[in-house]
TITIKOL-881136 format. One line per field, with one value per residue: residue number from 1; residue in one letter; x, z, y of N, C-alpha, C, O in turn. Coordinates in Angstrom, 2 decimals, padded with zeros to 5 digits. Layout:
<recs>
num <- [NUM | ...];
residuo <- [A | ...];
n_xx <- [X | ...];
n_zz <- [Z | ...];
n_yy <- [Y | ...];
ca_xx <- [X | ...];
ca_zz <- [Z | ...];
ca_yy <- [Y | ...];
c_xx <- [X | ...];
c_zz <- [Z | ...];
c_yy <- [Y | ...];
o_xx <- [X | ...];
o_zz <- [Z | ...];
o_yy <- [Y | ...];
</recs>
This chain:
<recs>
num <- [1 | 2 | 3 | 4 | 5 | 6 | 7 | 8 | 9 | 10 | 11 | 12 | 13 | 14 | 15 | 16 | 17 | 18 | 19 | 20 | 21 | 22 | 23 | 24 | 25 | 26 | 27 | 28 | 29 | 30 | 31 | 32 | 33 | 34 | 35 | 36 | 37 | 38 | 39 | 40 | 41 | 42 | 43 | 44 | 45 | 46 | 47 | 48 | 49 | 50 | 51 | 52 | 53 | 54 | 55 | 56 | 57 | 58 | 59 | 60 | 61 | 62 | 63 | 64 | 65 | 66 | 67 | 68 | 69 | 70 | 71 | 72 | 73 | 74 | 75 | 76 | 77 | 78 | 79 | 80 | 81 | 82 | 83 | 84 | 85 | 86 | 87 | 88 | 89 | 90 | 91 | 92 | 93 | 94 | 95 | 96 | 97 | 98 | 99 | 100 | 101 | 102 | 103 | 104 | 105 | 106 | 107 | 108 | 109 | 110 | 111 | 112 | 113 | 114 | 115 | 116 | 117 | 118 | 119 | 120 | 121 | 122 | 123 | 124 | 125 | 126 | 127 | 128 | 129 | 130 | 131 | 132 | 133 | 134 | 135 | 136 | 137 | 138 | 139 | 140 | 141 | 142 | 143 | 144 | 145 | 146 | 147 | 148 | 149 | 150 | 151 | 152 | 153 | 154 | 155 | 156 | 157 | 158 | 159 | 160 | 161 | 162 | 163 | 164 | 165 | 166 | 167 | 168 | 169 | 170 | 171 | 172 | 173 | 174];
residuo <- [M | N | R | P | R | E | R | T | R | T | T | S | P | Q | A | W | T | H | P | R | A | S | A | C | D | V | S | V | A | L | K | R | V | A | L | C | A | S | L | A | C | L | V | A | L | H | A | S | C | A | V | E | E | K | R | S | G | I | P | A | G | A | Q | S | T | I | D | S | L | T | E | D | I | A | A | G | R | D | E | K | V | Y | R | D | A | A | E | E | W | R | R | E | V | T | L | E | E | H | Q | K | M | L | E | R | I | R | T | R | L | G | K | I | E | S | R | R | F | H | R | G | V | E | Q | Q | H | A | S | G | R | L | S | G | H | T | L | D | V | T | Y | E | T | T | F | E | R | G | S | G | M | E | A | F | T | L | V | E | R | D | A | R | W | Q | L | A | S | Y | A | I | S | S | D | L | L | Q];
n_xx <- [015.67 | 013.47 | 013.90 | 012.47 | 011.75 | 013.85 | 013.03 | 013.75 | 013.91 | 013.59 | 014.33 | 011.98 | 009.24 | 007.01 | 007.68 | 008.46 | 011.05 | 012.37 | 015.45 | 016.80 | 015.72 | 015.60 | 017.70 | 016.38 | 013.70 | 013.87 | 014.72 | 012.56 | 010.72 | 011.87 | 011.64 | 008.84 | 008.41 | 009.79 | 008.55 | 005.92 | 006.63 | 007.61 | 005.26 | 003.61 | 005.11 | 004.89 | 002.10 | 001.88 | 003.30 | 002.01 | -000.33 | 000.50 | 001.32 | -001.11 | -002.34 | -000.57 | -000.86 | -003.44 | -003.37 | -001.60 | -002.68 | -004.56 | -007.72 | -010.62 | -012.37 | -010.87 | -008.77 | -010.08 | -010.81 | -008.29 | -007.53 | -009.44 | -009.06 | -006.38 | -006.93 | -008.67 | -006.94 | -004.95 | -006.43 | -007.02 | -009.27 | -009.62 | -011.42 | -013.41 | -011.98 | -011.38 | -013.98 | -014.92 | -013.42 | -012.50 | -013.94 | -011.95 | -009.78 | -010.62 | -010.94 | -008.27 | -007.10 | -007.41 | -009.56 | -008.22 | -005.49 | -005.41 | -005.78 | -003.61 | -001.52 | -001.88 | -001.71 | 001.11 | 002.21 | 001.51 | 002.66 | 005.51 | 006.17 | 004.71 | 002.66 | 001.67 | 003.61 | 004.20 | 003.58 | 004.80 | 003.74 | 004.50 | 003.98 | 001.33 | -000.97 | -003.47 | -005.58 | -007.53 | -008.79 | -009.77 | -009.96 | -008.62 | -006.82 | -007.71 | -010.42 | -011.84 | -011.96 | -009.01 | -006.59 | -003.34 | -001.39 | 001.54 | 003.44 | 006.03 | 006.63 | 006.87 | 007.07 | 006.61 | 008.62 | 010.35 | 010.80 | 009.17 | 008.09 | 004.74 | 002.05 | -000.92 | -003.68 | -006.52 | -009.80 | -012.61 | -015.92 | -019.12 | -019.21 | -017.71 | -014.55 | -012.65 | -010.49 | -008.16 | -005.60 | -002.94 | 000.06 | 003.41 | 006.57 | 009.44 | 012.47 | 012.15 | 010.05 | 011.15];
n_zz <- [058.19 | 056.61 | 054.09 | 052.64 | 049.23 | 046.87 | 044.47 | 041.22 | 038.61 | 035.14 | 031.70 | 030.67 | 031.60 | 032.70 | 033.46 | 036.17 | 037.77 | 039.45 | 041.21 | 040.64 | 038.30 | 035.29 | 032.35 | 030.17 | 030.74 | 030.96 | 028.47 | 026.92 | 027.86 | 027.04 | 024.14 | 023.90 | 024.47 | 022.55 | 020.26 | 020.66 | 020.56 | 017.98 | 016.49 | 017.19 | 016.16 | 013.42 | 012.99 | 013.51 | 011.37 | 009.19 | 009.51 | 009.24 | 006.64 | 005.35 | 005.83 | 004.70 | 002.12 | 001.53 | 001.92 | -000.07 | -002.49 | -005.25 | -004.89 | -006.76 | -008.14 | -007.98 | -009.61 | -011.94 | -012.45 | -012.76 | -015.05 | -016.96 | -016.84 | -017.92 | -020.57 | -021.45 | -021.24 | -023.03 | -025.34 | -025.57 | -024.30 | -022.57 | -021.29 | -020.38 | -018.47 | -016.64 | -015.94 | -014.76 | -012.46 | -009.09 | -006.89 | -005.40 | -007.17 | -009.28 | -007.99 | -007.45 | -009.93 | -012.95 | -015.87 | -018.14 | -017.28 | -016.68 | -019.13 | -020.60 | -019.14 | -019.55 | -022.43 | -022.66 | -021.51 | -023.21 | -025.63 | -024.98 | -023.83 | -024.94 | -025.83 | -023.19 | -022.77 | -020.97 | -017.59 | -014.26 | -011.19 | -008.37 | -005.80 | -003.39 | -001.27 | 000.91 | 002.61 | 005.28 | 005.84 | 008.36 | 008.10 | 006.33 | 003.01 | 001.54 | 002.41 | 003.87 | 002.29 | 000.69 | -001.86 | -002.88 | -005.68 | -007.15 | -010.08 | -011.97 | -014.98 | -018.51 | -021.31 | -024.89 | -025.49 | -023.39 | -019.62 | -016.50 | -013.13 | -012.41 | -010.77 | -009.16 | -007.33 | -005.77 | -004.67 | -002.78 | -003.50 | -002.85 | -003.22 | -005.47 | -007.21 | -007.66 | -009.58 | -007.82 | -007.91 | -010.06 | -011.38 | -013.10 | -012.88 | -014.63 | -016.37 | -018.92 | -018.73 | -017.69];
n_yy <- [-037.13 | -035.02 | -032.92 | -029.99 | -030.03 | -028.51 | -026.14 | -025.37 | -023.00 | -023.39 | -022.64 | -022.34 | -020.58 | -021.87 | -024.34 | -026.07 | -027.77 | -030.48 | -030.48 | -032.86 | -033.69 | -035.44 | -035.10 | -035.58 | -035.05 | -032.25 | -031.65 | -032.31 | -030.44 | -028.19 | -028.52 | -028.50 | -025.71 | -024.48 | -025.40 | -024.20 | -021.53 | -021.49 | -022.03 | -019.90 | -017.68 | -018.45 | -018.22 | -015.57 | -014.35 | -015.32 | -013.90 | -011.37 | -011.35 | -011.64 | -009.33 | -007.42 | -008.04 | -007.42 | -004.58 | -003.76 | -003.99 | -002.56 | -001.05 | -002.56 | -000.69 | 001.79 | 001.04 | 000.71 | 003.25 | 004.73 | 003.32 | 004.25 | 007.12 | 007.01 | 006.20 | 008.25 | 010.54 | 009.86 | 009.89 | 012.51 | 013.65 | 015.84 | 017.67 | 015.98 | 014.52 | 016.41 | 017.40 | 014.99 | 014.88 | 015.10 | 017.49 | 018.87 | 018.97 | 020.40 | 022.85 | 023.60 | 023.65 | 025.25 | 024.73 | 025.37 | 025.36 | 022.72 | 021.35 | 022.44 | 021.19 | 018.45 | 018.38 | 019.11 | 016.85 | 014.83 | 015.84 | 015.97 | 013.47 | 011.38 | 008.56 | 006.23 | 003.24 | 001.36 | 000.34 | 000.07 | -001.03 | 001.02 | 001.98 | 002.05 | 003.80 | 003.70 | 005.73 | 007.25 | 010.35 | 012.70 | 015.42 | 018.50 | 019.09 | 017.04 | 015.18 | 012.23 | 008.94 | 008.11 | 007.52 | 007.06 | 006.31 | 005.35 | 004.96 | 003.50 | 004.66 | 003.93 | 005.82 | 006.83 | 008.40 | 008.49 | 008.08 | 008.12 | 008.88 | 008.42 | 009.74 | 009.31 | 010.63 | 009.58 | 010.18 | 008.85 | 009.26 | 009.12 | 006.22 | 006.13 | 006.46 | 009.29 | 011.63 | 013.41 | 014.38 | 014.76 | 013.83 | 014.05 | 012.84 | 013.77 | 013.94 | 014.89 | 016.77 | 018.92];
ca_xx <- [015.27 | 013.00 | 013.96 | 011.62 | 012.37 | 014.03 | 012.56 | 014.59 | 013.23 | 014.25 | 014.21 | 010.42 | 008.56 | 005.72 | 008.11 | 009.31 | 011.50 | 013.20 | 016.96 | 017.26 | 015.15 | 016.39 | 017.98 | 015.32 | 012.51 | 014.20 | 014.76 | 011.09 | 009.93 | 012.47 | 011.11 | 007.51 | 008.46 | 010.36 | 007.41 | 004.90 | 007.16 | 007.53 | 003.74 | 003.13 | 005.72 | 004.25 | 000.70 | 002.00 | 003.90 | 000.90 | -001.34 | 001.12 | 001.38 | -002.38 | -002.63 | 000.27 | -001.35 | -004.64 | -003.16 | -000.76 | -003.61 | -005.38 | -009.16 | -010.85 | -013.00 | -009.86 | -007.96 | -010.86 | -010.77 | -007.05 | -007.52 | -010.28 | -008.25 | -005.48 | -007.45 | -009.15 | -005.82 | -004.28 | -007.25 | -007.38 | -010.54 | -009.17 | -012.61 | -014.18 | -011.21 | -011.58 | -015.43 | -015.24 | -012.49 | -013.03 | -014.07 | -010.65 | -008.89 | -011.16 | -010.69 | -006.88 | -006.49 | -008.50 | -009.84 | -007.15 | -004.26 | -005.39 | -005.58 | -002.12 | -000.56 | -002.02 | -001.10 | 002.49 | 002.68 | 001.31 | 003.69 | 006.93 | 006.44 | 003.93 | 001.62 | 002.24 | 003.98 | 004.04 | 003.52 | 005.08 | 003.38 | 005.58 | 003.52 | 000.00 | -001.31 | -004.89 | -005.80 | -008.83 | -008.55 | -010.87 | -009.88 | -007.38 | -007.11 | -008.52 | -011.09 | -012.37 | -011.05 | -008.15 | -005.61 | -002.14 | -000.75 | 002.75 | 003.85 | 007.24 | 005.88 | 007.52 | 006.28 | 007.08 | 009.88 | 011.03 | 010.12 | 008.98 | 007.16 | 003.42 | 001.33 | -002.48 | -004.32 | -007.93 | -010.66 | -013.76 | -016.97 | -020.51 | -018.75 | -017.03 | -013.23 | -012.28 | -009.12 | -008.02 | -004.35 | -002.10 | 001.50 | 004.34 | 007.99 | 010.27 | 013.46 | 011.56 | 008.97 | 011.72];
ca_zz <- [058.20 | 055.32 | 053.66 | 051.51 | 047.93 | 046.31 | 043.03 | 040.35 | 037.46 | 033.78 | 030.84 | 030.49 | 032.92 | 033.28 | 033.81 | 037.49 | 037.79 | 040.72 | 040.88 | 040.17 | 037.15 | 034.28 | 031.24 | 029.16 | 031.11 | 030.66 | 026.97 | 026.50 | 028.21 | 026.01 | 022.96 | 023.84 | 024.56 | 021.10 | 019.37 | 020.94 | 020.01 | 016.46 | 016.20 | 017.47 | 015.01 | 012.14 | 012.94 | 013.31 | 010.01 | 008.29 | 009.60 | 008.78 | 005.17 | 004.77 | 006.02 | 003.82 | 000.73 | 001.50 | 001.80 | -001.12 | -003.82 | -005.48 | -004.98 | -008.34 | -008.52 | -008.28 | -010.77 | -013.21 | -012.67 | -013.36 | -016.47 | -017.74 | -016.93 | -018.86 | -021.91 | -021.70 | -021.41 | -024.31 | -026.58 | -025.70 | -023.74 | -021.29 | -020.75 | -019.72 | -017.43 | -015.69 | -015.44 | -013.80 | -011.41 | -007.72 | -006.67 | -004.98 | -008.26 | -010.01 | -007.13 | -007.54 | -011.36 | -013.96 | -017.06 | -019.17 | -016.73 | -016.77 | -020.62 | -021.05 | -018.57 | -020.38 | -023.82 | -022.50 | -021.24 | -024.50 | -026.55 | -024.58 | -023.45 | -026.00 | -025.35 | -022.29 | -023.31 | -019.97 | -016.16 | -013.18 | -009.85 | -007.41 | -004.35 | -003.16 | 000.07 | 001.16 | 003.88 | 005.76 | 006.40 | 008.84 | 007.64 | 005.55 | 001.78 | 001.19 | 003.54 | 003.50 | 001.81 | -000.42 | -002.36 | -003.71 | -006.37 | -007.88 | -011.09 | -012.88 | -016.34 | -019.75 | -022.46 | -026.20 | -025.55 | -022.17 | -018.59 | -015.39 | -012.20 | -012.58 | -009.48 | -009.02 | -005.95 | -005.99 | -003.47 | -003.04 | -003.27 | -003.27 | -003.78 | -006.89 | -007.16 | -008.68 | -009.52 | -006.93 | -008.20 | -011.19 | -011.67 | -013.62 | -012.63 | -015.58 | -017.01 | -020.29 | -018.48 | -017.01];
ca_yy <- [-035.81 | -034.72 | -031.41 | -029.78 | -030.06 | -027.18 | -026.12 | -024.33 | -022.52 | -023.63 | -021.63 | -022.33 | -020.10 | -022.73 | -025.71 | -026.06 | -029.08 | -030.95 | -030.56 | -034.25 | -034.16 | -036.03 | -034.26 | -035.98 | -034.26 | -030.80 | -031.56 | -032.38 | -029.23 | -027.12 | -028.78 | -027.96 | -024.21 | -024.23 | -025.63 | -023.17 | -020.32 | -021.49 | -021.95 | -018.41 | -016.98 | -018.88 | -017.54 | -014.00 | -014.20 | -015.59 | -012.97 | -010.17 | -011.37 | -011.35 | -007.76 | -006.61 | -008.51 | -006.70 | -003.26 | -003.44 | -004.02 | -001.28 | -001.50 | -002.65 | 000.51 | 002.60 | 000.62 | 001.05 | 004.71 | 004.87 | 002.87 | 005.13 | 008.25 | 006.85 | 006.19 | 009.58 | 011.42 | 009.56 | 010.30 | 013.88 | 013.89 | 016.44 | 018.21 | 014.91 | 014.07 | 017.62 | 017.25 | 013.82 | 014.89 | 015.67 | 018.95 | 019.29 | 019.01 | 021.57 | 024.05 | 023.91 | 023.81 | 025.67 | 023.83 | 025.77 | 024.81 | 021.14 | 021.07 | 022.71 | 020.21 | 017.12 | 018.44 | 019.12 | 015.44 | 014.07 | 016.19 | 015.68 | 012.12 | 010.54 | 007.50 | 005.24 | 001.99 | 000.27 | 000.87 | -000.91 | -000.38 | 001.24 | 002.23 | 002.49 | 004.13 | 003.98 | 006.43 | 007.91 | 011.73 | 013.48 | 016.90 | 018.73 | 019.33 | 015.89 | 014.39 | 011.01 | 007.81 | 008.47 | 006.49 | 007.52 | 005.38 | 005.82 | 004.04 | 003.77 | 004.55 | 004.15 | 006.55 | 006.54 | 009.16 | 008.57 | 007.44 | 008.98 | 008.48 | 008.81 | 009.77 | 009.48 | 010.69 | 009.48 | 010.30 | 008.28 | 010.05 | 008.37 | 005.01 | 006.30 | 006.95 | 010.45 | 012.13 | 014.65 | 015.06 | 013.84 | 014.49 | 013.14 | 013.53 | 013.23 | 014.82 | 015.37 | 017.74 | 019.91];
c_xx <- [014.64 | 013.08 | 012.99 | 012.45 | 012.61 | 013.59 | 013.39 | 013.75 | 014.11 | 014.02 | 012.80 | 009.80 | 007.46 | 006.42 | 008.93 | 009.76 | 012.36 | 014.55 | 017.42 | 016.53 | 015.89 | 016.66 | 016.89 | 014.06 | 012.69 | 014.23 | 013.25 | 010.38 | 010.51 | 011.90 | 009.76 | 007.45 | 008.88 | 009.18 | 006.29 | 005.43 | 007.23 | 006.13 | 003.39 | 003.83 | 005.24 | 002.94 | 000.94 | 002.48 | 002.83 | -000.02 | -000.75 | 001.22 | 000.05 | -002.73 | -001.81 | -000.35 | -002.54 | -004.28 | -002.35 | -001.58 | -004.22 | -006.83 | -009.59 | -011.54 | -012.02 | -008.99 | -008.72 | -010.87 | -009.43 | -006.97 | -008.27 | -009.55 | -007.04 | -005.80 | -007.99 | -007.95 | -005.20 | -005.21 | -007.61 | -008.57 | -010.33 | -010.36 | -013.30 | -013.29 | -011.43 | -013.03 | -015.57 | -014.38 | -013.13 | -013.07 | -012.67 | -009.71 | -009.28 | -010.98 | -009.16 | -006.32 | -007.62 | -008.53 | -008.64 | -005.79 | -004.18 | -005.27 | -004.12 | -001.19 | -000.56 | -001.57 | 000.36 | 002.95 | 002.62 | 002.38 | 005.18 | 007.13 | 005.79 | 003.18 | 002.49 | 002.38 | 003.87 | 004.06 | 004.04 | 004.56 | 004.36 | 005.12 | 002.05 | -000.36 | -002.68 | -004.98 | -007.26 | -008.38 | -009.86 | -011.00 | -008.82 | -007.86 | -008.13 | -009.21 | -011.80 | -011.39 | -010.37 | -007.12 | -004.53 | -001.45 | 000.30 | 003.10 | 005.25 | 006.72 | 006.99 | 006.63 | 006.98 | 008.47 | 010.69 | 010.31 | 009.95 | 008.17 | 005.72 | 002.59 | -000.08 | -002.83 | -005.77 | -008.44 | -012.00 | -014.87 | -018.25 | -020.04 | -018.05 | -015.64 | -013.12 | -010.87 | -009.01 | -006.69 | -003.65 | -000.92 | 002.36 | 005.69 | 008.91 | 011.27 | 012.95 | 010.46 | 009.75 | 011.81];
c_zz <- [056.81 | 055.03 | 052.61 | 050.26 | 047.41 | 044.84 | 042.29 | 039.10 | 036.21 | 032.97 | 030.49 | 031.73 | 033.51 | 033.75 | 035.04 | 037.45 | 039.18 | 040.27 | 040.33 | 038.95 | 036.01 | 033.02 | 030.16 | 029.38 | 030.69 | 029.11 | 026.40 | 026.76 | 027.32 | 024.60 | 022.76 | 023.76 | 023.10 | 020.20 | 019.47 | 020.38 | 018.51 | 015.93 | 016.17 | 016.32 | 013.72 | 012.06 | 012.71 | 012.02 | 009.03 | 008.37 | 009.10 | 007.25 | 004.58 | 004.88 | 005.02 | 002.37 | 000.58 | 001.20 | 000.49 | -002.42 | -003.96 | -005.51 | -006.55 | -008.82 | -008.99 | -009.48 | -011.96 | -013.58 | -013.29 | -014.76 | -017.32 | -017.95 | -017.97 | -020.38 | -022.41 | -022.09 | -022.68 | -025.52 | -026.50 | -025.06 | -022.44 | -020.54 | -019.78 | -018.35 | -016.17 | -015.07 | -014.48 | -012.60 | -010.20 | -007.67 | -006.23 | -006.14 | -009.00 | -009.39 | -007.31 | -008.94 | -012.26 | -015.11 | -017.95 | -018.63 | -016.86 | -018.28 | -021.12 | -020.42 | -019.37 | -021.70 | -023.68 | -022.26 | -022.39 | -025.57 | -026.22 | -024.44 | -024.48 | -025.17 | -024.18 | -022.97 | -022.22 | -018.63 | -015.25 | -011.91 | -009.03 | -006.04 | -004.39 | -001.69 | 000.09 | 002.52 | 004.07 | 006.38 | 006.96 | 008.49 | 006.86 | 004.13 | 001.10 | 002.35 | 003.11 | 003.08 | 000.57 | -000.73 | -003.30 | -004.33 | -007.21 | -008.84 | -011.68 | -014.10 | -017.45 | -020.84 | -023.83 | -026.21 | -024.22 | -020.93 | -017.42 | -014.21 | -012.16 | -011.24 | -009.49 | -007.59 | -006.28 | -004.63 | -003.79 | -002.49 | -003.70 | -003.88 | -005.23 | -006.63 | -008.14 | -008.41 | -008.72 | -007.20 | -009.18 | -011.40 | -012.22 | -013.40 | -013.76 | -016.04 | -018.28 | -020.00 | -017.94 | -017.95];
c_yy <- [-035.45 | -033.26 | -031.22 | -029.60 | -028.67 | -027.23 | -024.92 | -024.03 | -022.76 | -022.49 | -021.39 | -021.75 | -020.95 | -023.99 | -025.54 | -027.56 | -029.38 | -030.85 | -031.71 | -034.63 | -034.61 | -034.99 | -034.40 | -035.15 | -032.70 | -030.68 | -031.49 | -031.11 | -028.10 | -027.36 | -028.32 | -026.47 | -023.90 | -024.37 | -024.64 | -021.77 | -020.30 | -021.43 | -020.50 | -017.61 | -017.15 | -018.29 | -016.03 | -013.64 | -014.45 | -014.34 | -011.54 | -010.16 | -011.18 | -009.97 | -007.05 | -006.90 | -007.64 | -005.21 | -002.89 | -003.46 | -002.72 | -001.85 | -001.52 | -001.36 | 001.53 | 002.24 | 000.98 | 002.56 | 005.23 | 004.46 | 003.76 | 006.46 | 008.18 | 006.91 | 007.57 | 010.59 | 011.17 | 009.93 | 011.86 | 014.47 | 014.72 | 017.31 | 017.18 | 014.48 | 015.10 | 017.51 | 016.12 | 013.77 | 015.40 | 017.10 | 019.71 | 019.76 | 020.29 | 022.96 | 024.52 | 024.29 | 024.32 | 024.60 | 024.17 | 025.17 | 023.25 | 020.77 | 021.34 | 021.79 | 018.81 | 017.20 | 018.42 | 017.64 | 014.66 | 014.44 | 015.75 | 014.30 | 011.13 | 009.55 | 006.66 | 003.85 | 000.94 | 001.04 | -000.45 | -000.25 | -000.23 | 001.32 | 002.56 | 002.69 | 004.47 | 004.61 | 006.95 | 009.25 | 012.21 | 014.91 | 017.15 | 018.98 | 018.13 | 015.22 | 013.21 | 009.88 | 008.26 | 007.39 | 007.15 | 006.39 | 006.03 | 004.62 | 004.49 | 003.50 | 004.74 | 004.75 | 006.23 | 007.32 | 009.26 | 007.80 | 008.49 | 008.13 | 009.21 | 008.75 | 010.17 | 009.67 | 010.67 | 009.59 | 009.67 | 009.01 | 009.26 | 007.05 | 005.07 | 006.85 | 008.15 | 011.04 | 013.45 | 015.24 | 014.07 | 014.60 | 013.44 | 013.72 | 012.88 | 014.27 | 015.60 | 016.57 | 019.02 | 021.29];
o_xx <- [015.37 | 012.39 | 012.70 | 013.59 | 011.76 | 013.75 | 013.60 | 012.95 | 015.28 | 013.57 | 012.45 | 009.85 | 007.05 | 005.74 | 010.01 | 008.98 | 012.90 | 014.85 | 018.39 | 016.65 | 016.94 | 015.82 | 016.57 | 013.44 | 011.79 | 013.78 | 012.89 | 009.52 | 009.80 | 011.71 | 009.42 | 006.56 | 008.25 | 008.88 | 005.73 | 004.67 | 006.97 | 005.90 | 002.90 | 003.13 | 005.16 | 002.63 | 000.33 | 002.07 | 002.79 | -000.43 | -001.50 | 001.20 | -000.06 | -003.41 | -002.32 | -000.32 | -002.67 | -004.86 | -002.45 | -001.08 | -004.40 | -007.10 | -009.12 | -011.25 | -012.14 | -008.56 | -008.16 | -010.92 | -009.44 | -006.39 | -007.79 | -009.42 | -006.77 | -005.12 | -007.81 | -007.99 | -004.90 | -004.72 | -008.39 | -008.87 | -010.80 | -010.27 | -013.68 | -013.86 | -011.60 | -013.21 | -016.28 | -014.48 | -014.16 | -012.33 | -012.34 | -009.01 | -008.44 | -010.89 | -008.88 | -005.35 | -008.71 | -007.66 | -008.06 | -005.04 | -003.14 | -004.58 | -003.54 | -000.12 | 000.44 | -001.05 | 000.98 | 004.00 | 003.53 | 002.92 | 005.92 | 008.18 | 006.40 | 003.08 | 003.70 | 001.46 | 003.50 | 004.49 | 003.78 | 004.87 | 005.13 | 005.77 | 001.57 | -000.07 | -003.11 | -004.49 | -008.04 | -007.64 | -010.89 | -012.07 | -008.04 | -009.06 | -009.07 | -008.51 | -012.35 | -010.21 | -010.96 | -006.85 | -004.84 | -000.93 | 000.09 | 003.05 | 005.55 | 006.36 | 007.88 | 005.59 | 007.88 | 009.38 | 011.61 | 009.39 | 010.54 | 007.73 | 005.59 | 002.48 | -000.40 | -002.33 | -006.27 | -007.83 | -012.53 | -014.91 | -018.34 | -020.43 | -017.91 | -015.56 | -013.45 | -010.25 | -009.71 | -006.47 | -003.76 | -000.90 | 002.23 | 005.95 | 009.11 | 010.91 | 013.31 | 010.03 | 009.13 | 012.30];
o_zz <- [055.84 | 055.66 | 051.80 | 050.24 | 047.48 | 044.12 | 042.75 | 038.67 | 036.22 | 033.44 | 030.05 | 032.80 | 034.66 | 034.45 | 034.98 | 037.14 | 039.83 | 039.10 | 039.57 | 038.52 | 035.81 | 032.77 | 029.40 | 028.45 | 030.17 | 028.56 | 025.54 | 025.97 | 026.90 | 023.90 | 021.69 | 023.10 | 022.50 | 019.42 | 018.44 | 019.80 | 017.85 | 014.93 | 015.17 | 015.57 | 012.92 | 010.96 | 011.87 | 011.54 | 008.03 | 007.33 | 008.62 | 006.63 | 003.48 | 004.00 | 004.48 | 001.52 | -000.51 | 000.28 | 000.03 | -003.41 | -003.04 | -006.05 | -007.40 | -009.95 | -010.08 | -010.25 | -012.92 | -014.72 | -014.20 | -015.59 | -018.41 | -019.09 | -018.73 | -021.23 | -023.56 | -023.08 | -023.41 | -026.60 | -027.30 | -025.25 | -021.37 | -019.34 | -018.64 | -017.30 | -015.00 | -013.85 | -013.47 | -011.78 | -010.25 | -008.33 | -006.59 | -006.06 | -009.32 | -010.05 | -007.32 | -009.14 | -012.25 | -015.25 | -018.49 | -019.39 | -017.09 | -018.56 | -021.91 | -020.99 | -019.73 | -022.21 | -024.52 | -022.77 | -022.65 | -026.29 | -027.07 | -024.88 | -024.80 | -023.95 | -024.24 | -023.62 | -022.48 | -018.55 | -015.46 | -011.59 | -008.82 | -005.14 | -005.29 | -000.89 | -000.60 | 003.50 | 003.13 | 007.36 | 006.30 | 008.60 | 006.60 | 003.92 | 000.34 | 003.23 | 002.00 | 003.44 | -000.41 | 000.07 | -004.35 | -003.61 | -007.88 | -008.44 | -011.83 | -014.42 | -017.33 | -021.20 | -023.85 | -026.90 | -024.07 | -021.14 | -017.43 | -014.35 | -011.92 | -010.68 | -009.80 | -006.72 | -006.97 | -003.62 | -004.88 | -001.31 | -004.84 | -005.01 | -005.96 | -005.79 | -009.32 | -007.35 | -008.98 | -006.85 | -009.12 | -011.58 | -011.98 | -013.67 | -013.81 | -016.08 | -018.58 | -020.94 | -017.74 | -017.50];
o_yy <- [-035.62 | -032.46 | -032.10 | -029.13 | -027.79 | -028.22 | -023.80 | -024.86 | -022.37 | -021.45 | -020.29 | -022.36 | -020.79 | -024.74 | -024.93 | -028.46 | -028.49 | -031.09 | -031.67 | -035.78 | -034.00 | -034.13 | -033.49 | -034.63 | -032.04 | -029.68 | -030.69 | -030.71 | -027.19 | -026.36 | -027.83 | -025.94 | -023.03 | -023.46 | -024.26 | -020.99 | -019.29 | -020.76 | -019.98 | -016.93 | -016.21 | -017.83 | -015.37 | -012.58 | -013.73 | -013.82 | -010.69 | -009.09 | -010.65 | -009.46 | -006.07 | -006.01 | -007.08 | -004.64 | -001.75 | -002.93 | -001.91 | -002.92 | -000.77 | -000.97 | 002.10 | 003.10 | 001.51 | 003.01 | 006.06 | 005.16 | 004.06 | 006.91 | 009.10 | 007.49 | 007.97 | 011.32 | 012.12 | 010.24 | 012.37 | 015.65 | 014.34 | 017.59 | 017.46 | 014.15 | 014.75 | 017.52 | 016.24 | 012.85 | 016.07 | 017.82 | 020.84 | 020.77 | 021.13 | 024.00 | 025.72 | 025.02 | 023.75 | 023.75 | 023.23 | 024.56 | 022.62 | 019.79 | 020.61 | 021.53 | 018.19 | 016.21 | 017.76 | 017.25 | 013.87 | 013.59 | 015.26 | 013.82 | 010.11 | 009.69 | 006.47 | 003.35 | -000.21 | 002.19 | -001.64 | 000.90 | -001.17 | 000.78 | 003.25 | 001.80 | 005.39 | 004.05 | 007.06 | 009.25 | 012.19 | 015.51 | 016.24 | 019.11 | 018.32 | 014.72 | 013.21 | 009.86 | 008.70 | 006.49 | 007.70 | 005.53 | 007.04 | 003.46 | 005.68 | 002.36 | 005.58 | 004.20 | 005.40 | 006.88 | 010.07 | 007.00 | 009.57 | 006.99 | 010.41 | 007.66 | 011.32 | 008.95 | 011.57 | 009.25 | 009.87 | 009.37 | 008.81 | 006.76 | 004.09 | 007.75 | 008.01 | 010.98 | 014.43 | 016.40 | 012.84 | 015.82 | 012.24 | 014.90 | 011.67 | 015.44 | 016.73 | 017.25 | 020.06 | 022.32];
</recs>
């Protein structure tokens, strides 16, 4: 009497084996599943690294703007910084307030000696205080007389990055 063969499911959803299949057959199937899973993880890991790498960098134009702002602030070109800033900055801060803030920073902290990138977040806003393509960049900054967290918010207008906000958090500014 011929009984129909029973099929049992193994750990691999695609591998159906006969109950009397050899351990070697099962082992080969499991190795194939493990290899496929490893390759899938490797591809996913590689893709996530590439995305993270892309997002953590500061766009070249934005870095150039930050470098120019830093030079202008250190040289006391406060009116130029204000004039070149985004409309949002000029709406929130008067020229006099802007000049007073930068002079206070120069007086209490001194010149920048070094910066270490802390965080950068690029966003696209449809509405709100800042609409459009923005970039928030934070540095751990060492000045002549102390240290602090320096934060720039830039907004891209007509393919040009402009200052939308600038702040330093330091005990020396309290």
